Structures are given as structure tokens and as C-alpha cells.
BASE-655960 format. One line per field, with one value per residue (C-alpha): residue in one letter; residue number from 1; y, x, z. Coordinates in steps of 0.2 Angstrom, whole numbers, plus 5000, padded with zeros to 4 digits. Example, Ala and Ser with C-alpha at 12.3 -4.5 7.8 and 13.67 -1.06 7.14 Angstrom:
2
res = [a / s] .
n = [1 / 2] .
py = [4978 / 4995] .
px = [5062 / 5068] .
pz = [5039 / 5036] .
// end
This chain:
282
res = [m / r / v / v / r / f / l / f / l / s / f / f / c / a / a / t / l / t / a / q / g / t / d / v / f / a / r / a / r / r / l / v / n / d / g / d / a / k / a / g / r / a / l / v / d / s / a / l / a / a / a / p / a / g / s / a / a / y / a / e / a / l / y / w / r / g / v / l / a / e / e / g / e / q / a / r / t / d / l / l / r / v / a / i / e / f / p / l / s / p / l / a / g / d / a / l / l / r / l / a / q / f / e / m / t / r / g / d / r / a / a / a / q / r / h / l / d / r / l / a / r / e / h / p / q / s / p / v / r / a / a / g / r / y / w / t / g / r / l / l / l / d / d / a / r / p / a / d / a / c / v / a / l / r / d / a / r / r / l / a / d / r / t / d / v / e / l / i / n / q / i / d / f / y / a / r / p / c / d / v / l / e / a / d / a / k / m / r / a / d / s / i / a / a / d / s / a / r / r / e / a / e / r / a / a / a / p / k / g / r / w / s / v / q / v / a / a / f / g / s / k / t / d / a / e / a / l / a / k / r / l / r / a / r / g / h / d / a / r / v / t / p / t / k / p / w / r / v / r / i / g / h / y / a / t / r / a / a / a / a / a / a / a / k / e / l / s / t / k / s / s / q / a / i / v / v / e / a / e / g / r / r] .
n = [1 / 2 / 3 / 4 / 5 / 6 / 7 / 8 / 9 / 10 / 11 / 12 / 13 / 14 / 15 / 16 / 17 / 18 / 19 / 20 / 21 / 22 / 23 / 24 / 25 / 26 / 27 / 28 / 29 / 30 / 31 / 32 / 33 / 34 / 35 / 36 / 37 / 38 / 39 / 40 / 41 / 42 / 43 / 44 / 45 / 46 / 47 / 48 / 49 / 50 / 51 / 52 / 53 / 54 / 55 / 56 / 57 / 58 / 59 / 60 / 61 / 62 / 63 / 64 / 65 / 66 / 67 / 68 / 69 / 70 / 71 / 72 / 73 / 74 / 75 / 76 / 77 / 78 / 79 / 80 / 81 / 82 / 83 / 84 / 85 / 86 / 87 / 88 / 89 / 90 / 91 / 92 / 93 / 94 / 95 / 96 / 97 / 98 / 99 / 100 / 101 / 102 / 103 / 104 / 105 / 106 / 107 / 108 / 109 / 110 / 111 / 112 / 113 / 114 / 115 / 116 / 117 / 118 / 119 / 120 / 121 / 122 / 123 / 124 / 125 / 126 / 127 / 128 / 129 / 130 / 131 / 132 / 133 / 134 / 135 / 136 / 137 / 138 / 139 / 140 / 141 / 142 / 143 / 144 / 145 / 146 / 147 / 148 / 149 / 150 / 151 / 152 / 153 / 154 / 155 / 156 / 157 / 158 / 159 / 160 / 161 / 162 / 163 / 164 / 165 / 166 / 167 / 168 / 169 / 170 / 171 / 172 / 173 / 174 / 175 / 176 / 177 / 178 / 179 / 180 / 181 / 182 / 183 / 184 / 185 / 186 / 187 / 188 / 189 / 190 / 191 / 192 / 193 / 194 / 195 / 196 / 197 / 198 / 199 / 200 / 201 / 202 / 203 / 204 / 205 / 206 / 207 / 208 / 209 / 210 / 211 / 212 / 213 / 214 / 215 / 216 / 217 / 218 / 219 / 220 / 221 / 222 / 223 / 224 / 225 / 226 / 227 / 228 / 229 / 230 / 231 / 232 / 233 / 234 / 235 / 236 / 237 / 238 / 239 / 240 / 241 / 242 / 243 / 244 / 245 / 246 / 247 / 248 / 249 / 250 / 251 / 252 / 253 / 254 / 255 / 256 / 257 / 258 / 259 / 260 / 261 / 262 / 263 / 264 / 265 / 266 / 267 / 268 / 269 / 270 / 271 / 272 / 273 / 274 / 275 / 276 / 277 / 278 / 279 / 280 / 281 / 282] .
py = [4502 / 4490 / 4498 / 4497 / 4479 / 4475 / 4483 / 4475 / 4458 / 4461 / 4465 / 4451 / 4439 / 4446 / 4444 / 4426 / 4422 / 4429 / 4420 / 4403 / 4406 / 4408 / 4391 / 4383 / 4390 / 4384 / 4366 / 4368 / 4372 / 4357 / 4345 / 4351 / 4350 / 4333 / 4327 / 4328 / 4343 / 4338 / 4339 / 4355 / 4364 / 4358 / 4367 / 4383 / 4381 / 4379 / 4394 / 4405 / 4399 / 4403 / 4421 / 4436 / 4443 / 4458 / 4455 / 4453 / 4434 / 4433 / 4441 / 4430 / 4414 / 4420 / 4423 / 4406 / 4397 / 4406 / 4401 / 4383 / 4381 / 4366 / 4376 / 4391 / 4401 / 4398 / 4404 / 4419 / 4424 / 4423 / 4432 / 4446 / 4447 / 4450 / 4464 / 4473 / 4470 / 4471 / 4484 / 4488 / 4470 / 4466 / 4451 / 4462 / 4466 / 4447 / 4443 / 4456 / 4448 / 4430 / 4437 / 4444 / 4428 / 4418 / 4430 / 4427 / 4409 / 4411 / 4423 / 4438 / 4450 / 4466 / 4459 / 4454 / 4472 / 4480 / 4469 / 4474 / 4492 / 4492 / 4483 / 4496 / 4511 / 4505 / 4495 / 4503 / 4496 / 4478 / 4465 / 4459 / 4475 / 4469 / 4454 / 4465 / 4475 / 4460 / 4452 / 4469 / 4469 / 4451 / 4457 / 4472 / 4462 / 4450 / 4466 / 4471 / 4486 / 4484 / 4501 / 4501 / 4483 / 4488 / 4502 / 4490 / 4477 / 4490 / 4495 / 4476 / 4474 / 4490 / 4484 / 4466 / 4459 / 4454 / 4437 / 4433 / 4425 / 4416 / 4432 / 4442 / 4429 / 4429 / 4448 / 4448 / 4434 / 4445 / 4461 / 4455 / 4464 / 4480 / 4485 / 4483 / 4493 / 4507 / 4508 / 4509 / 4522 / 4533 / 4531 / 4536 / 4551 / 4557 / 4555 / 4565 / 4579 / 4579 / 4581 / 4595 / 4604 / 4602 / 4609 / 4623 / 4627 / 4626 / 4638 / 4650 / 4650 / 4651 / 4669 / 4678 / 4687 / 4706 / 4710 / 4709 / 4713 / 4725 / 4723 / 4735 / 4747 / 4751 / 4763 / 4748 / 4733 / 4723 / 4726 / 4722 / 4706 / 4701 / 4703 / 4694 / 4679 / 4678 / 4678 / 4665 / 4654 / 4655 / 4649 / 4665 / 4669 / 4685 / 4695 / 4712 / 4724 / 4728 / 4747 / 4759 / 4761 / 4742 / 4736 / 4719 / 4711 / 4694 / 4684 / 4687 / 4687 / 4685 / 4696 / 4712 / 4703 / 4689 / 4701 / 4711 / 4695 / 4691 / 4708 / 4707 / 4691 / 4699 / 4715 / 4717 / 4731 / 4739 / 4736 / 4738 / 4727 / 4735 / 4729 / 4735 / 4732 / 4720 / 4727 / 4725 / 4726 / 4743] .
px = [4148 / 4158 / 4174 / 4169 / 4164 / 4180 / 4191 / 4181 / 4183 / 4201 / 4204 / 4193 / 4203 / 4220 / 4215 / 4209 / 4225 / 4235 / 4225 / 4226 / 4244 / 4248 / 4240 / 4249 / 4266 / 4263 / 4259 / 4275 / 4285 / 4278 / 4282 / 4300 / 4303 / 4295 / 4307 / 4296 / 4305 / 4300 / 4282 / 4284 / 4293 / 4281 / 4267 / 4277 / 4280 / 4261 / 4257 / 4270 / 4264 / 4246 / 4250 / 4248 / 4266 / 4270 / 4257 / 4259 / 4254 / 4268 / 4281 / 4276 / 4277 / 4294 / 4300 / 4295 / 4303 / 4319 / 4317 / 4314 / 4326 / 4337 / 4351 / 4359 / 4361 / 4342 / 4338 / 4349 / 4342 / 4324 / 4327 / 4336 / 4322 / 4310 / 4321 / 4324 / 4308 / 4296 / 4303 / 4286 / 4282 / 4282 / 4294 / 4307 / 4316 / 4316 / 4323 / 4338 / 4341 / 4342 / 4353 / 4365 / 4366 / 4368 / 4383 / 4391 / 4391 / 4399 / 4412 / 4407 / 4406 / 4405 / 4390 / 4382 / 4385 / 4377 / 4361 / 4361 / 4363 / 4349 / 4338 / 4341 / 4340 / 4325 / 4315 / 4316 / 4299 / 4302 / 4299 / 4317 / 4326 / 4332 / 4339 / 4347 / 4356 / 4362 / 4370 / 4378 / 4385 / 4392 / 4400 / 4408 / 4415 / 4423 / 4430 / 4438 / 4427 / 4420 / 4414 / 4403 / 4398 / 4392 / 4381 / 4373 / 4370 / 4363 / 4351 / 4347 / 4343 / 4332 / 4322 / 4320 / 4303 / 4303 / 4295 / 4310 / 4320 / 4332 / 4337 / 4339 / 4350 / 4361 / 4362 / 4367 / 4380 / 4389 / 4386 / 4395 / 4412 / 4403 / 4401 / 4420 / 4424 / 4412 / 4420 / 4437 / 4432 / 4424 / 4440 / 4451 / 4439 / 4440 / 4459 / 4460 / 4449 / 4459 / 4475 / 4468 / 4462 / 4478 / 4488 / 4476 / 4478 / 4497 / 4497 / 4486 / 4497 / 4513 / 4522 / 4520 / 4534 / 4536 / 4538 / 4526 / 4526 / 4514 / 4510 / 4495 / 4483 / 4465 / 4451 / 4439 / 4439 / 4432 / 4447 / 4458 / 4449 / 4450 / 4469 / 4471 / 4461 / 4472 / 4488 / 4481 / 4477 / 4495 / 4500 / 4504 / 4498 / 4489 / 4477 / 4468 / 4471 / 4455 / 4454 / 4454 / 4465 / 4463 / 4481 / 4485 / 4499 / 4508 / 4516 / 4523 / 4542 / 4554 / 4567 / 4567 / 4579 / 4568 / 4553 / 4565 / 4569 / 4551 / 4547 / 4560 / 4552 / 4534 / 4539 / 4535 / 4538 / 4522 / 4520 / 4533 / 4531 / 4538 / 4543 / 4531 / 4529 / 4515 / 4498 / 4494 / 4512 / 4512] .
pz = [4566 / 4556 / 4561 / 4579 / 4578 / 4569 / 4583 / 4596 / 4588 / 4585 / 4604 / 4609 / 4598 / 4604 / 4622 / 4619 / 4611 / 4625 / 4638 / 4628 / 4625 / 4643 / 4647 / 4632 / 4638 / 4656 / 4649 / 4638 / 4653 / 4663 / 4649 / 4647 / 4666 / 4666 / 4653 / 4637 / 4629 / 4612 / 4615 / 4625 / 4612 / 4599 / 4609 / 4608 / 4590 / 4587 / 4597 / 4587 / 4570 / 4575 / 4582 / 4571 / 4567 / 4577 / 4590 / 4609 / 4607 / 4594 / 4606 / 4620 / 4610 / 4603 / 4621 / 4627 / 4612 / 4617 / 4635 / 4631 / 4616 / 4616 / 4608 / 4615 / 4599 / 4596 / 4613 / 4610 / 4593 / 4600 / 4615 / 4606 / 4594 / 4609 / 4616 / 4600 / 4590 / 4605 / 4617 / 4624 / 4628 / 4647 / 4643 / 4635 / 4652 / 4656 / 4639 / 4642 / 4659 / 4651 / 4637 / 4650 / 4659 / 4643 / 4638 / 4655 / 4652 / 4636 / 4644 / 4634 / 4649 / 4638 / 4629 / 4646 / 4653 / 4638 / 4640 / 4659 / 4655 / 4643 / 4656 / 4669 / 4656 / 4646 / 4658 / 4675 / 4680 / 4675 / 4688 / 4685 / 4688 / 4705 / 4697 / 4684 / 4697 / 4706 / 4691 / 4687 / 4704 / 4701 / 4685 / 4693 / 4707 / 4695 / 4686 / 4702 / 4704 / 4722 / 4725 / 4710 / 4713 / 4730 / 4723 / 4711 / 4725 / 4737 / 4722 / 4720 / 4739 / 4738 / 4723 / 4727 / 4731 / 4750 / 4745 / 4733 / 4747 / 4736 / 4727 / 4743 / 4750 / 4734 / 4735 / 4754 / 4751 / 4738 / 4747 / 4763 / 4759 / 4756 / 4774 / 4776 / 4760 / 4764 / 4782 / 4774 / 4761 / 4775 / 4785 / 4770 / 4766 / 4785 / 4784 / 4768 / 4776 / 4792 / 4782 / 4772 / 4787 / 4796 / 4781 / 4779 / 4798 / 4796 / 4781 / 4791 / 4806 / 4796 / 4797 / 4781 / 4773 / 4775 / 4756 / 4741 / 4723 / 4716 / 4698 / 4695 / 4703 / 4698 / 4701 / 4697 / 4709 / 4695 / 4684 / 4698 / 4702 / 4684 / 4683 / 4700 / 4693 / 4677 / 4688 / 4699 / 4684 / 4679 / 4697 / 4706 / 4723 / 4718 / 4728 / 4728 / 4743 / 4753 / 4750 / 4735 / 4725 / 4721 / 4720 / 4713 / 4723 / 4723 / 4737 / 4754 / 4753 / 4768 / 4761 / 4749 / 4738 / 4735 / 4731 / 4719 / 4710 / 4708 / 4702 / 4689 / 4682 / 4683 / 4674 / 4656 / 4643 / 4646 / 4665 / 4678 / 4694 / 4710 / 4727 / 4742 / 4760 / 4762 / 4768 / 4786 / 4792 / 4799] .
// end
């Protein structure tokens, strides 16, 4: 019974501290915004001193001390502690976002990207995930990676809360070039596909030479296919004839002399390649 009573009281006290802390931090923010930063920060310091180390109340107080800090390095230290020491805190994702923004102002783009990557990877349900993808898109645009940036900005637009009009407007502003980029990419892909289809059609329509080089014949189609595969891997135009015995042949040469020269190169001490008339010519 004593254990149950202790657990109940501990839970009740933690909940009370959290509720009181939320009110304290709201007052602290108002004081800082109204110009009385010293009094606001003193409230946060008092809440941090009163919170049990390692508790949710401690993480919240540490977060707000970082947010309202006067010095950038103090803010960075406190927010980094929240992200690292309290990864399950609902404020950890926001701490990573603020850290990324701070590193961007310092010009450390690599550090900013690492924080944003952690936000996306470790806090996929965070309320700030849309903002994280937005800032990722900004970074990628500055790094001249427009295609990747557009992916991030599309994610941000999809994840953004419909009521967050300011964020949506920022996303839309930076995503304006994406429609043009995507249209250009589609045109390039269509052009590449059309060129490939044209070349394939030209190859299919081109007359094939009368002569081939036969390098082997097998009673097993599996063995023949295995050899043809090895020859193709070495860059030869190898194939297996459609009927048994399964012959492995290379190329369609316009003249017998050209086929003979190829057969000489393909012959080995243990295997003699021969010139034959290509199948399907009779």
C-alpha cells in the first residue's frame, strides 16, 4: 500500500509541477516579450532549480531556458541537452529545429542539416516536422540541389497544419520554381525515353549480317545460356540458338572474312570457334 501511495503521490507531484511550470514559462515569455528579460529568465531559473533532475519538468525548464537565453551559446547548450538527454520529451523535436536554425545563422550548414535529419528520423510525429522539412528545403536550395529541395518542400506542404498560414506561405514562396523544374525534368525524361525507343527501333530495323561465329554447342540449354551470359558480360553479342542442340553464337557479320577474323580472336587452345551462316537465313 505504501508503494502504491508513493507512486500516486509522485505522479501527482510531477503532474502538478508540469502544470505549474507551463504557467511559469508562459509568464516568463510574456515578461521577456514585454522587455523585462531579467525577470522572465529568473522565473525559468527558479523552475529549473525546483524540478527533479531527469524529470519531464526539468526537460521543459531546460528547454525554456534555452529558448529565452540571452546568449546564443547558452541557448545552444540547453537545447542540445534537451535533444540528447531527453529524446522522448515532446519538446525534443522543437529543440532540434531551433538548433538547426541557430547553426544556420552561424553559417554551419552541415550542423544544421544534421539536426534537421535527426528531427525527421527520430521525431516523425513531432508538430514541427513540417517546419523541419521546410528548412531542409531551404538548405538544399542554397546548396544548388533544387530537385531534392522540391521533394522536401512538397513534404513540408503536405505535413503543414492548415491553420499555420505563415508557414504555408513561406513554403509556397520557396516552392515556386518547383513546378518549372519538375516540368523540365519530365521533358528530359520523355526525351531520353523517346531517343532510347528510336535507337532500339533503328537497331531492330537494321539489316543483320549473314555470318556468325559459333563458339560452342550443348545438349543442355542451361549450360548454353550460362556460357552466353558470361560472353555478354565480357561485351560480346552472344545468343543461344532456338533449337537443340543449343549452339552459342556471336554477332551477325556482313562478310565471311569479318566473321573469320572474329572467330580467330575467340578461339582458345581448348575451344575452336567456327564461322557459320547465321540462323534464320535459309
